[in-house]
RODO-2510 file (C-alpha; in nm, 4 decimals, decimal comma):
residues 120
     n   res          X          Y          Z
     1     m    -2,2543    -1,4122    -1,2121
     2     t    -1,8917    -1,5000    -1,2662
     3     f    -1,8513    -1,2065    -1,5048
     4     l    -1,9853    -0,9645    -1,2484
     5     l    -1,7545    -1,1082    -0,9810
     6     a    -1,4618    -1,0666    -1,2231
     7     i    -1,5535    -0,7032    -1,2762
     8     l    -1,5899    -0,6493    -0,9008
     9     v    -1,2446    -0,8025    -0,8421
    10     g    -1,0980    -0,5653    -1,0991
    11     v    -1,2671    -0,2653    -0,9414
    12     l    -1,1463    -0,3632    -0,5940
    13     y    -0,7892    -0,4162    -0,7143
    14     t    -0,7966    -0,0808    -0,8974
    15     a    -0,9370     0,1041    -0,5957
    16     g    -0,6904    -0,0691    -0,3598
    17     i    -0,3865     0,0143    -0,5705
    18     y    -0,5105     0,3727    -0,6135
    19     m    -0,5596     0,4126    -0,2401
    20     i    -0,2189     0,2636    -0,1550
    21     l    -0,0488     0,5146    -0,3836
    22     r    -0,2046     0,8082    -0,1944
    23     r     0,0015     1,0099     0,0551
    24     s    -0,2224     0,9600     0,3621
    25     l    -0,1644     0,6651     0,5928
    26     v    -0,5409     0,6183     0,6473
    27     k    -0,5857     0,5761     0,2723
    28     v    -0,3038     0,3221     0,2619
    29     i    -0,4871     0,1152     0,5245
    30     i    -0,8121     0,1390     0,3275
    31     g    -0,6202     0,0311     0,0163
    32     l    -0,4838    -0,2730     0,2014
    33     i    -0,8385    -0,3655     0,2989
    34     f    -0,9576    -0,3330    -0,0600
    35     l    -0,6691    -0,5488    -0,1840
    36     g    -0,7476    -0,8166     0,0775
    37     h    -1,1119    -0,8277    -0,0246
    38     a    -1,0181    -0,8385    -0,3912
    39     a    -0,7871    -1,1334    -0,3344
    40     n    -1,0497    -1,3190    -0,1381
    41     l    -1,3128    -1,2609    -0,4030
    42     l    -1,0622    -1,3704    -0,6741
    43     i    -1,0005    -1,6979    -0,4947
    44     f    -1,3751    -1,7457    -0,4522
    45     t    -1,4419    -1,6797    -0,8216
    46     i    -1,1614    -1,9089    -0,9387
    47     g    -1,2883    -2,1874    -0,7118
    48     r    -1,6103    -2,2112    -0,9180
    49     v    -1,9233    -2,0501    -0,7959
    50     t    -2,1831    -2,3070    -0,6921
    51     k    -2,4851    -2,1744    -0,5109
    52     g    -2,6861    -2,3925    -0,2755
    53     f    -2,4826    -2,7103    -0,3050
    54     p    -2,2954    -2,8748    -0,0184
    55     a    -1,9181    -2,8834     0,0062
    56     f    -1,9098    -3,2060     0,2095
    57     v    -2,0306    -3,5621     0,1654
    58     p    -2,3713    -3,6066     0,3302
    59     a    -2,3953    -3,8363     0,6336
    60     d    -2,5839    -4,1054     0,4397
    61     g    -2,3736    -4,0784     0,1207
    62     t    -2,0542    -4,2537     0,0257
    63     k    -1,9195    -4,0041    -0,2230
    64     l    -1,9845    -3,6493    -0,3377
    65     v    -2,1807    -3,6169    -0,6635
    66     e    -2,1773    -3,3244    -0,9025
    67     p    -2,2545    -3,0393    -0,8590
    68     f    -2,0872    -2,9602    -0,5317
    69     a    -1,9105    -2,6621    -0,3795
    70     d    -1,5334    -2,6822    -0,3628
    71     p    -1,4284    -2,6520     0,0058
    72     l    -1,0646    -2,5574    -0,0726
    73     p    -1,1329    -2,1953    -0,1813
    74     q    -1,3533    -2,1492     0,1249
    75     a    -1,0781    -2,2699     0,3546
    76     l    -0,8218    -2,0503     0,1784
    77     i    -1,0503    -1,7458     0,2085
    78     l    -1,1061    -1,8082     0,5811
    79     t    -0,7290    -1,8270     0,6324
    80     a    -0,6777    -1,5148     0,4233
    81     i    -0,9396    -1,3259     0,6237
    82     v    -0,7587    -1,4050     0,9509
    83     i    -0,4189    -1,3130     0,8054
    84     g    -0,5727    -0,9940     0,6549
    85     f    -0,7096    -0,8844     0,9921
    86     g    -0,3637    -0,9411     1,1462
    87     v    -0,1943    -0,7350     0,8781
    88     q    -0,4521    -0,4578     0,9086
    89     a    -0,4210    -0,4463     1,2881
    90     f    -0,0422    -0,4313     1,2620
    91     a    -0,0593    -0,1569     0,9984
    92     i    -0,3014     0,0488     1,2111
    93     v    -0,0759     0,0253     1,5199
    94     l     0,2362     0,1010     1,3123
    95     f     0,0788     0,3985     1,1421
    96     k    -0,0627     0,5288     1,4693
    97     r     0,2815     0,5158     1,6249
    98     a     0,4296     0,6900     1,3233
    99     y     0,1614     0,9569     1,3481
   100     q     0,2365     1,0094     1,7196
   101     t     0,6116     1,0384     1,6489
   102     v     0,5986     1,2663     1,3442
   103     g     0,2687     1,4437     1,3999
   104     t     0,1310     1,4005     1,0489
   105     d    -0,0123     1,1235     0,8364
   106     d     0,1237     1,2635     0,5127
   107     l     0,3916     1,0316     0,3725
   108     d     0,5861     1,3144     0,2082
   109     e     0,6121     1,5052     0,5347
   110     m     0,7357     1,1923     0,7106
   111     k     1,0636     1,2231     0,5256
   112     s     1,1603     1,4657     0,7974
   113     t     1,2286     1,1693     1,0313
   114     d     1,5403     1,1030     0,8240
   115     e     1,6557     1,4538     0,9033
   116     l     1,5997     1,3981     1,2751
   117     k     1,8465     1,1073     1,2745
   118     e     2,1110     1,3205     1,1061
   119     d     2,0867     1,5895     1,3726
   120     k     2,1668     1,3470     1,6577
***
């Protein structure tokens, strides 16, 4: 299971980096999403995969006995998901505004905005 998760993390990182290096803004956003999911899955895999075991001390127990799920990776992943949604929302709004200003989503054609400043 851990080996398959490691392969999936590698695939997601590869796809994310490939998409970020594309010229389209939409593909950059998709690449950011892939990188966010890859980072979350990496944290989850590093935090030890334990299926079906609690992360907290039961109400009638005094201490947690092995095996148990580590709650720290889960808390980090929840925080990362919230931050990732914020970054994705900001990127979508920023890229939409850039598209409205320049009229294209191609990053190479957006170099023309530098020429507009020189004309003024």
